[in-house]
VEXDREN-2710 file (C-alpha; in Angstrom, 1 decimal):
% VEXDREN-2710
k/r/px/py/pz
1/MET/26.1/35.6/-2.2
2/ARG/24.9/36.3/1.3
3/THR/26.2/34.2/4.3
4/SER/22.8/32.6/4.7
5/ASP/22.7/31.6/1.1
6/ILE/26.1/30.0/1.4
7/TRP/24.8/27.7/4.2
8/VAL/21.8/26.8/2.0
9/PHE/24.0/26.1/-0.9
10/LEU/26.4/24.1/1.2
11/ALA/23.6/21.8/2.4
12/MET/22.4/21.3/-1.1
13/VAL/25.9/20.5/-2.4
14/LEU/26.3/17.9/0.3
15/TYR/23.0/16.3/-0.7
16/PHE/24.1/16.2/-4.4
17/VAL/27.4/14.5/-3.4
18/ALA/25.5/12.0/-1.3
19/MET/23.2/11.0/-4.2
20/LEU/26.1/10.6/-6.6
21/SER/27.9/8.5/-4.0
22/VAL/24.9/6.1/-3.9
23/GLY/25.1/5.8/-7.7
24/PHE/28.8/4.8/-7.5
25/PHE/28.2/2.5/-4.6
26/TYR/25.6/0.4/-6.5
27/SER/27.3/0.6/-9.9
28/LYS/29.2/-2.7/-9.6
29/ARG/26.2/-4.7/-8.5
30/SER/23.8/-3.0/-10.9
31/ASN/26.0/-3.6/-13.9
32/SER/26.4/-7.3/-13.2
33/SER/23.4/-8.2/-15.4
34/ALA/20.5/-6.6/-17.3
35/SER/18.1/-7.9/-14.6
36/GLN/20.1/-6.1/-11.9
37/TYR/20.4/-2.9/-14.0
38/PHE/16.7/-2.7/-14.9
39/ALA/14.9/-4.4/-11.9
40/GLY/17.4/-4.8/-9.1
41/GLY/17.3/-8.6/-9.5
42/ARG/13.8/-8.7/-8.0
43/GLY/15.3/-8.3/-4.5
44/VAL/13.9/-5.0/-3.3
45/GLY/12.3/-4.9/0.2
46/PRO/8.9/-3.5/1.1
47/TRP/10.1/-0.1/2.6
48/LEU/12.3/0.6/-0.4
49/THR/9.6/-0.4/-2.8
50/ALA/6.9/1.7/-1.2
51/LEU/8.8/4.9/-0.7
52/SER/10.7/4.8/-4.0
53/ALA/7.4/4.2/-5.8
54/GLU/5.7/7.2/-4.3
55/ALA/8.8/9.5/-4.5
56/SER/9.2/8.8/-8.2
57/ASP/5.5/9.2/-8.8
58/MET/5.0/12.5/-7.1
59/SER/8.1/14.4/-8.4
60/GLY/8.6/18.1/-8.0
61/TRP/4.9/18.5/-8.7
62/LEU/4.2/17.6/-5.0
63/LEU/6.3/20.3/-3.5
64/MET/5.8/23.0/-6.2
65/GLY/2.9/22.3/-8.6
66/LEU/0.3/21.3/-6.0
67/PRO/1.1/24.1/-3.4
68/GLY/1.1/26.6/-6.3
69/LEU/-2.3/25.4/-7.5
70/ALA/-3.8/25.7/-4.0
71/TYR/-2.2/29.1/-3.4
72/PHE/-3.6/30.6/-6.6
73/THR/-7.2/29.2/-6.8
74/GLY/-8.0/27.7/-3.4
75/ILE/-8.8/24.3/-2.0
76/ALA/-11.2/22.8/-4.6
77/ASP/-8.9/22.2/-7.6
78/ALA/-6.0/21.0/-5.5
79/GLY/-8.2/19.1/-3.0
80/TRP/-10.2/17.0/-5.5
81/THR/-7.0/16.3/-7.4
82/ALA/-5.3/15.0/-4.3
83/LEU/-8.3/12.9/-3.3
84/GLY/-8.2/11.2/-6.7
85/LEU/-4.5/10.6/-6.4
86/ALA/-4.9/9.1/-2.9
87/ILE/-7.7/6.8/-4.0
88/GLY/-5.7/5.8/-7.1
89/THR/-2.6/5.0/-5.1
90/TYR/-4.4/2.7/-2.7
91/LEU/-6.3/0.9/-5.5
92/ASN/-3.2/0.4/-7.6
93/TRP/-1.4/-1.3/-4.7
94/ARG/-4.6/-3.2/-3.7
95/ILE/-5.7/-4.6/-7.1
96/VAL/-2.6/-4.5/-9.3
97/ALA/0.6/-4.9/-7.3
98/LYS/0.4/-8.5/-6.2
99/ARG/-1.2/-9.8/-9.4
100/LEU/1.4/-8.1/-11.6
101/ARG/4.3/-9.4/-9.5
102/ARG/3.1/-13.0/-9.7
103/TYR/2.0/-12.8/-13.4
104/SER/5.3/-11.2/-14.5
105/VAL/7.0/-14.4/-13.3
106/ALA/4.4/-16.9/-14.5
107/ALA/4.4/-15.3/-18.0
108/GLY/8.1/-15.5/-18.6
109/ASN/9.9/-13.6/-15.9
110/ALA/9.3/-10.2/-17.4
111/ILE/11.4/-7.4/-15.9
112/THR/10.0/-4.4/-17.7
113/LEU/6.4/-3.3/-18.4
114/PRO/6.7/-3.7/-22.3
115/ASP/8.3/-7.1/-21.7
116/PHE/5.3/-8.1/-19.5
117/PHE/2.7/-7.1/-22.1
118/SER/4.7/-8.9/-24.8
119/LYS/5.0/-12.1/-22.8
120/ARG/1.5/-11.9/-21.4
121/PHE/0.0/-12.1/-24.8
122/GLY/2.5/-14.3/-26.5
123/ASP/3.6/-11.5/-28.9
124/THR/6.6/-13.2/-30.7
125/ARG/6.8/-10.3/-33.2
126/ASN/7.3/-7.8/-30.4
127/ILE/4.6/-5.4/-31.6
128/LEU/3.3/-4.7/-28.1
129/SER/6.8/-4.2/-26.6
130/THR/7.8/-1.8/-29.4
131/LEU/4.6/0.2/-29.1
132/SER/5.0/0.4/-25.3
133/ALA/8.6/1.5/-25.6
134/LEU/7.8/4.2/-28.1
135/ILE/4.9/5.6/-25.9
136/ILE/7.2/5.5/-22.8
137/ILE/9.9/7.5/-24.7
138/VAL/7.4/10.2/-25.9
139/PHE/5.6/10.8/-22.6
140/PHE/8.6/10.3/-20.3
141/ALA/10.6/12.8/-22.2
142/VAL/7.8/15.3/-21.4
143/TYR/7.8/14.1/-17.8
144/VAL/11.6/14.5/-17.5
145/GLY/11.3/18.0/-18.8
146/SER/8.8/18.9/-16.0
147/CYS/11.4/17.7/-13.5
148/PHE/14.1/19.9/-15.0
149/VAL/11.8/22.9/-14.9
150/THR/11.5/22.3/-11.2
151/VAL/15.3/22.3/-10.8
152/GLY/15.7/25.5/-12.7
153/LYS/13.0/27.3/-10.8
154/LEU/14.5/26.2/-7.5
155/PHE/17.9/27.7/-8.0
156/ASP/16.5/30.8/-9.7
157/THR/14.2/31.5/-6.8
158/LEU/16.7/30.7/-4.0
159/PHE/19.9/32.3/-5.3
160/GLY/19.0/34.3/-8.4
161/PHE/21.1/32.0/-10.5
162/ASP/20.5/31.7/-14.2
163/TYR/17.5/29.4/-14.8
164/HIS/18.8/27.7/-17.9
165/LEU/22.3/27.1/-16.5
166/MET/21.1/25.5/-13.2
167/MET/18.4/23.5/-15.0
168/VAL/21.1/21.9/-17.2
169/LEU/23.6/21.4/-14.3
170/GLY/20.9/19.7/-12.1
171/ALA/19.9/17.5/-15.0
172/ILE/23.5/16.4/-15.5
173/VAL/23.6/15.3/-11.8
174/VAL/20.5/13.1/-12.3
175/PHE/21.8/11.8/-15.6
176/LEU/25.2/10.7/-14.1
177/TYR/23.9/8.7/-11.1
178/THR/21.2/7.1/-13.2
179/VAL/23.6/6.0/-15.9
180/ILE/26.2/4.8/-13.4
181/GLY/24.1/3.1/-10.8
182/GLY/21.1/1.7/-12.7
183/TYR/17.8/0.6/-11.0
184/LEU/19.3/-0.1/-7.5
185/SER/20.8/3.4/-7.2
186/VAL/17.5/4.9/-8.4
187/VAL/15.5/2.9/-5.8
188/VAL/17.8/3.6/-2.9
189/THR/18.1/7.3/-3.7
190/ASP/14.3/7.4/-4.2
191/PHE/13.9/6.0/-0.7
192/ILE/16.1/8.6/0.8
193/GLN/14.4/11.3/-1.2
194/GLY/11.0/10.0/-0.2
195/MET/12.0/10.4/3.5
196/LEU/13.4/13.9/2.8
197/MET/10.3/15.0/0.9
198/PHE/8.1/13.8/3.8
199/PHE/10.3/15.7/6.3
200/ALA/10.4/18.8/4.2
201/LEU/6.6/19.0/3.8
202/ALA/5.9/18.3/7.5
203/VAL/8.4/21.0/8.7
204/VAL/7.4/23.7/6.3
205/CYS/3.7/23.0/6.8
206/GLY/4.0/23.1/10.6
207/GLY/6.1/26.3/10.5
208/THR/3.7/28.0/8.2
209/VAL/0.7/27.2/10.4
210/ILE/2.4/28.7/13.4
211/ASN/3.8/31.8/11.7
212/ALA/0.5/32.6/9.9
213/GLY/-1.3/33.0/13.2
214/GLY/-2.9/29.6/13.6
215/ILE/-5.6/27.7/11.8
216/ASP/-8.5/29.9/13.0
217/HIS/-6.9/33.1/12.0
218/VAL/-5.9/31.8/8.5
219/ALA/-9.4/30.3/8.0
220/ALA/-11.0/33.6/8.7
221/PHE/-8.7/35.4/6.3
222/LEU/-9.1/32.9/3.5
223/ALA/-12.9/32.8/4.0
224/ASP/-13.0/36.4/2.8
225/ILE/-11.7/35.3/-0.6
226/PRO/-14.7/34.4/-2.8
227/GLY/-14.8/30.6/-3.4
228/TYR/-11.3/30.0/-1.9
229/LEU/-12.3/27.5/0.7
230/SER/-15.3/26.1/-1.2
231/ALA/-15.4/22.5/-2.4
232/ASN/-17.6/23.3/-5.4
233/HIS/-16.3/26.7/-6.4
234/THR/-12.8/28.0/-7.2
235/ALA/-11.3/31.4/-6.6
236/SER/-10.9/33.6/-9.7
237/PRO/-7.9/35.9/-9.4
238/THR/-8.4/39.2/-11.3
239/ILE/-5.8/39.4/-14.0
240/ASP/-4.4/42.8/-15.0
241/PRO/-4.4/42.8/-18.9
242/ALA/-1.3/45.0/-19.0
243/THR/0.9/42.6/-17.0
244/GLY/-0.8/39.3/-17.3
245/MET/-0.6/39.0/-13.5
246/GLN/-3.1/39.1/-10.7
247/ALA/-4.2/42.7/-10.0
248/ILE/-3.2/44.3/-6.7
249/GLN/-5.0/47.1/-4.9
250/HIS/-3.7/48.7/-1.7
251/GLY/-1.3/45.8/-1.3
252/ALA/-4.1/43.2/-1.5
253/PRO/-4.8/40.8/-4.3
254/LEU/-8.0/41.2/-6.2
255/PHE/-10.5/38.4/-6.9
256/GLY/-13.6/38.2/-9.1
257/SER/-16.7/36.1/-8.6
258/PRO/-15.8/32.5/-7.9
259/ALA/-16.1/30.0/-10.8
260/ASP/-18.5/27.1/-10.5
261/PHE/-16.9/23.8/-9.8
262/ASP/-19.5/21.5/-11.4
263/ILE/-19.7/17.7/-11.3
264/ILE/-17.8/17.4/-14.6
265/THR/-14.8/19.2/-13.2
266/ILE/-14.9/17.2/-10.0
267/VAL/-15.0/13.9/-11.9
268/SER/-12.3/15.2/-14.2
269/LEU/-10.0/15.8/-11.2
270/LEU/-10.8/12.5/-9.5
271/ALA/-9.9/10.8/-12.8
272/TRP/-6.3/11.6/-12.0
273/GLY/-6.4/8.4/-9.9
274/LEU/-6.9/6.3/-13.0
275/GLY/-3.5/7.2/-14.2
276/TYR/-1.8/5.0/-11.6
277/PHE/-2.8/1.8/-13.3
278/GLY/-0.6/2.8/-16.2
279/MET/2.4/4.5/-14.6
280/PRO/5.6/2.6/-15.5
281/GLN/7.6/4.2/-12.8
282/VAL/5.2/2.8/-10.2
283/LEU/4.4/-0.5/-11.9
284/VAL/8.1/-1.4/-12.2
285/ARG/8.3/-1.3/-8.4
286/PHE/5.7/-4.1/-8.3
287/LEU/7.8/-6.1/-10.7
288/SER/11.0/-5.7/-8.6
289/ILE/9.7/-6.3/-5.1
290/ARG/11.4/-9.3/-3.3
291/ASP/8.2/-11.2/-2.5
292/ALA/4.6/-10.8/-3.5
293/GLU/3.5/-11.4/0.1
294/GLU/5.4/-8.2/1.2
295/ILE/3.1/-6.0/-1.0
296/ARG/0.5/-5.6/1.8
297/GLN/3.2/-3.9/4.0
298/SER/4.3/-1.7/1.1
299/ARG/0.7/-0.7/0.4
300/ILE/0.2/0.5/4.0
301/ILE/3.4/2.5/3.9
302/ALA/2.7/4.0/0.5
303/THR/-0.8/5.0/1.3
304/VAL/0.0/6.7/4.6
305/TRP/2.9/8.6/2.9
306/VAL/0.7/9.8/0.1
307/VAL/-2.2/11.0/2.2
308/ILE/0.0/12.9/4.7
309/SER/2.2/14.4/2.0
310/LEU/-0.7/15.6/-0.2
311/GLY/-2.4/17.1/2.8
312/CYS/0.7/19.0/3.8
313/ALA/1.3/20.2/0.3
314/ILE/-2.2/21.7/0.0
315/ALA/-1.9/23.3/3.5
316/ILE/1.3/25.0/2.5
317/GLY/-0.4/26.6/-0.5
318/LEU/-3.4/27.8/1.5
319/PHE/-1.4/29.1/4.5
320/GLY/1.1/30.6/2.1
321/ARG/-1.7/32.7/0.6
322/ALA/-2.4/34.0/4.1
323/MET/1.2/34.8/4.8
324/LEU/2.1/36.1/1.4
325/PRO/-1.2/37.3/-0.1
326/ALA/0.2/39.3/-3.0
327/GLN/3.7/37.7/-3.5
328/PHE/2.9/35.6/-6.6
329/GLY/1.0/37.0/-9.6
330/THR/0.6/33.8/-11.7
331/GLN/0.1/30.2/-11.0
332/ALA/3.5/29.4/-12.5
333/ALA/5.1/31.9/-10.1
334/ALA/3.0/30.6/-7.2
335/GLU/4.8/27.2/-7.6
336/SER/7.7/28.8/-5.8
337/VAL/5.7/29.3/-2.6
338/PHE/7.3/26.3/-0.8
339/ILE/10.8/27.7/-1.5
340/VAL/10.0/31.2/-0.4
341/LEU/8.3/29.9/2.8
342/SER/11.3/27.7/3.6
343/GLN/13.7/30.7/3.3
344/MET/11.5/32.8/5.6
345/LEU/10.9/30.2/8.3
346/LEU/14.0/28.0/8.7
347/PRO/17.7/28.5/9.6
348/SER/19.9/28.6/6.5
349/PHE/21.4/25.1/6.7
350/VAL/18.0/23.5/7.6
351/CYS/16.4/25.5/4.7
352/GLY/19.1/24.0/2.4
353/VAL/18.2/20.5/3.6
354/VAL/14.5/21.1/3.2
355/VAL/14.6/22.6/-0.2
356/SER/16.8/19.8/-1.3
357/GLY/13.5/17.9/-0.9
358/ILE/12.4/19.7/-4.1
359/PHE/15.5/18.6/-5.9
360/ALA/15.0/15.2/-4.3
361/ALA/11.6/15.0/-5.8
362/SER/12.8/15.9/-9.3
363/MET/15.8/13.6/-9.1
364/SER/13.8/10.6/-7.9
365/SER/11.2/11.1/-10.7
366/SER/13.5/12.0/-13.6
367/SER/15.9/9.2/-12.7
368/SER/13.1/6.6/-12.7
369/TYR/11.7/8.0/-16.0
370/MET/15.1/7.8/-17.7
371/ILE/16.0/4.2/-16.4
372/ILE/12.6/2.9/-17.6
373/ALA/12.9/4.6/-21.0
374/GLY/16.4/3.1/-21.3
375/SER/15.2/-0.3/-20.4
376/ALA/12.2/-0.1/-22.8
377/VAL/14.4/0.7/-25.8
378/ALA/17.3/-1.5/-24.9
379/GLU/15.4/-4.7/-23.9
380/ASN/12.3/-4.4/-26.0
381/ILE/13.4/-2.8/-29.2
382/TYR/17.2/-3.4/-29.5
383/ARG/17.3/-6.9/-28.1
384/GLY/13.7/-7.7/-28.8
385/ILE/13.8/-6.9/-32.5
386/PHE/17.1/-5.9/-33.9
387/ARG/19.6/-8.1/-32.1
388/ARG/18.1/-11.0/-30.2
389/ASN/21.4/-12.4/-29.2
390/ALA/22.8/-9.2/-27.8
391/THR/24.8/-9.5/-24.6
392/ASP/23.8/-7.8/-21.3
393/ARG/26.7/-5.4/-21.7
394/GLN/25.5/-4.3/-25.2
395/VAL/21.9/-3.9/-23.9
396/MET/23.1/-1.7/-21.0
397/TRP/25.1/0.5/-23.4
398/VAL/22.0/1.0/-25.6
399/ALA/20.0/1.9/-22.5
400/ARG/22.6/4.5/-21.5
401/ALA/22.5/6.0/-25.0
402/THR/18.7/6.2/-24.7
403/ILE/18.9/7.9/-21.3
404/LEU/21.2/10.5/-23.0
405/VAL/18.6/11.1/-25.7
406/VAL/15.8/11.5/-23.1
407/PHE/18.1/13.8/-21.0
408/VAL/18.6/16.1/-24.0
409/PHE/15.0/16.1/-25.0
410/GLY/14.0/16.8/-21.4
411/CYS/16.3/19.8/-21.4
412/LEU/14.6/21.1/-24.6
413/VAL/11.1/20.7/-23.0
414/ALA/12.4/22.6/-19.9
415/ALA/13.9/25.5/-21.9
416/ASP/10.8/27.6/-21.2
417/GLN/11.1/28.7/-17.6
418/ASN/7.5/30.0/-17.6
419/SER/6.1/26.5/-18.1
420/SER/3.6/25.4/-15.4
421/ILE/4.8/22.2/-13.8
422/PHE/1.2/21.2/-13.1
423/GLN/0.2/21.5/-16.7
424/VAL/3.2/19.7/-18.1
425/VAL/2.7/16.8/-15.7
426/SER/-1.0/16.5/-16.3
427/TYR/-0.5/16.0/-20.0
428/ALA/2.2/13.2/-19.6
429/TRP/0.1/11.6/-16.8
430/ALA/-2.9/11.4/-19.1
431/GLY/-0.8/9.9/-22.0
432/LEU/0.7/7.1/-19.9
433/GLY/-2.4/6.4/-17.9
434/ALA/-4.7/6.0/-20.9
435/SER/-2.1/4.0/-23.0
436/PHE/-1.3/1.4/-20.3
437/GLY/-3.9/1.7/-17.5
438/PRO/-6.8/-0.1/-19.2
439/LEU/-4.6/-2.7/-20.7
440/MET/-3.0/-3.4/-17.3
441/LEU/-6.4/-4.0/-15.7
442/PHE/-7.6/-6.2/-18.6
443/SER/-4.4/-8.1/-18.7
444/LEU/-4.7/-9.1/-15.0
445/TYR/-8.5/-9.6/-14.8
446/TRP/-10.0/-10.5/-18.2
447/ARG/-9.1/-13.9/-19.6
448/ARG/-10.4/-13.2/-23.1
449/THR/-8.1/-10.2/-23.8
450/ASN/-5.9/-10.9/-26.8
451/ARG/-2.9/-9.4/-28.5
452/GLN/-5.0/-7.5/-31.1
453/GLY/-7.1/-6.0/-28.4
454/ALA/-4.0/-5.0/-26.4
455/VAL/-2.5/-3.2/-29.4
456/ALA/-5.8/-1.5/-30.2
457/GLY/-6.2/-0.3/-26.6
458/MET/-2.7/1.1/-26.3
459/VAL/-2.8/3.0/-29.6
460/VAL/-6.4/4.3/-29.2
461/GLY/-5.6/5.5/-25.6
462/ALA/-2.5/7.5/-26.7
463/LEU/-4.2/9.0/-29.8
464/THR/-7.3/10.0/-27.9
465/VAL/-5.2/12.0/-25.4
466/PHE/-3.6/13.9/-28.2
467/ALA/-6.9/14.4/-30.1
468/TRP/-8.9/15.4/-27.1
469/ASN/-6.3/17.9/-25.8
470/LEU/-5.9/19.5/-29.2
471/PHE/-9.3/19.5/-30.8
472/VAL/-12.1/18.5/-28.3
473/LYS/-11.1/20.2/-25.1
474/PRO/-11.0/23.7/-26.5
475/LEU/-14.8/23.4/-27.2
476/GLY/-15.4/23.8/-23.5
477/GLY/-18.4/22.7/-21.5
478/ILE/-18.6/18.9/-21.0
479/PHE/-15.8/18.5/-23.5
480/GLY/-13.4/20.4/-21.2
481/ILE/-13.0/17.3/-19.0
482/TYR/-9.5/16.1/-18.3
483/GLU/-8.4/14.1/-21.3
484/LEU/-7.4/11.0/-19.2
485/LEU/-11.0/10.1/-18.5
486/PRO/-12.4/9.9/-22.0
487/ALA/-9.1/8.3/-23.3
488/PHE/-9.3/5.7/-20.5
489/ILE/-12.9/4.8/-21.5
490/VAL/-12.2/4.7/-25.2
491/SER/-9.1/2.6/-24.7
492/SER/-11.1/0.1/-22.6
493/LEU/-13.8/-0.1/-25.2
494/ALA/-11.2/-0.7/-27.9
495/ILE/-9.7/-3.6/-25.9
496/VAL/-13.1/-5.3/-25.4
497/VAL/-14.5/-4.8/-28.9
498/VAL/-11.3/-5.8/-30.8
499/SER/-10.6/-8.8/-28.5
500/LEU/-14.2/-10.1/-29.1
501/LEU/-14.0/-9.6/-32.8
502/THR/-10.7/-11.4/-33.2
503/GLU/-9.4/-14.9/-32.5
504/ALA/-9.4/-16.0/-28.8
505/PRO/-6.0/-16.3/-27.0
506/ALA/-4.0/-19.5/-27.4
507/ARG/-4.6/-22.2/-24.8
508/GLU/-1.1/-21.8/-23.4
509/ILE/-1.9/-18.1/-22.6
510/THR/-5.2/-18.9/-21.0
511/ASP/-3.7/-21.7/-18.9
512/THR/-1.2/-19.3/-17.5
513/PHE/-3.9/-16.8/-16.8
514/ASP/-6.0/-19.5/-15.0
515/HIS/-3.1/-20.4/-12.6
516/TYR/-0.9/-17.4/-12.1
517/MET/-2.5/-16.6/-8.8
518/ASP/-2.5/-20.1/-7.4
519/GLU/-1.1/-20.2/-3.9
520/ASP/0.8/-23.3/-4.6
521/THR/2.6/-21.8/-7.6
522/ASN/6.3/-22.1/-6.9
523/VAL/7.9/-18.9/-8.1
524/GLY/11.4/-20.3/-7.7
525/GLU/10.6/-23.2/-10.0
526/LEU/9.1/-20.9/-12.5
527/LEU/12.2/-18.6/-12.6
528/GLU/14.4/-21.7/-13.0
529/GLU/12.2/-23.0/-15.8
530/HIS/12.3/-19.7/-17.7
531/ALA/16.1/-19.5/-17.3
532/ILE/16.4/-23.0/-18.8
533/ARG/14.1/-22.0/-21.7
534/ALA/16.2/-18.9/-22.3
END
């Protein structure tokens, strides 16, 4: 290993040790009760809430998947996706966060998303919570796999280490601090990682702009690539049939005629924003914030972080194409552009700190996914169905066992090192967004929604994602739209139709709905009342 690599590796090792230390530090407090382990005892402040939500949401996709997409096909695909995500982030904080925080208390002090749905609709048979838990397990296992792919690619690109070995070792680090520290360790490390991700993007973006010759020079270079800087076209790299990689001639990459970027494609990419309404890793932050009145501050912090971070990530991809025009022959390979630029532009130790941002992104996301999957199975299936009188200690052990299962399955998903992080994330995003997004909005805003409609919406949303991706999308044309949008619409229709065709909700449920946002509602009294009932 070269001396420069040793300094990079040292910086990353110090970072890993720091993250594990956080897990150990919070282990005693987190393990004091199930509420502390899964939701931090509802005592998380606005800065921790905002940055942990966004860091867990964006994952390694922000530092690798998005720059890689921009590098390979230009601004349109990445830009419209980022716009949809920025709008979705703001709307989620604006129209869901405060209502969910207050309703989760009023409906029975729910501390997990499946628990909220179950209590919101008076589901004593735990059908909703079980379905929610199963959907979370399926799609979060895929999500965790995408994070582990990021880790493997990171060490393979930086040091030439074996992809599979480093993927597993990185996954073990995440597994350990998640199991030991619970939700509080996840939130605090996510906050640290959110700050590091922001710093990494800003530093590499600024360095790339300067070293590429400035904005005017890069714009002139990229303008010569057909469709690369167009908002309604996308560049079409010419693929060499013999290698499956972009063809190179005289050291320059070859491009064909730009592909049309029609309104269907634009709407499809903007639809990414719909996914936020159903993302458990973000919604659980709304449940755990200390005070509903602090959500406005969190919303501002989160929106600013997202807009700047997405902009920097896209810029890195675009300027990276100008600096390294023929470096990456496939989109999957281009997802390493952030790493390569960091190595080129920064001193070794600083490079180690910056690229730790990639591992930070993967750690923050995968840890959130695993703790939510663990809480869903332990609280909503084990204690909710099989052993209602289970102690908190027993529930936490079941959660840890679940986290182990998700960890193993995630490693299996990540076994293929040629997987595109962007594609893996897009599938899981659609599944969670369509399963939970429509139901979350109807739960908070439509009084007539009932348990049967909730079950129908959840099941139909998940099945439509599978069916559209496998059977409809390959037809192309209008059917090539991102599966989240049609699944979101079909799920919404299922909720409305089934709710209207079945019995209206009980009066106790509608009374809670009518008053959960009342300003004079005393949250402390509600919590005490629910504790007495329990």
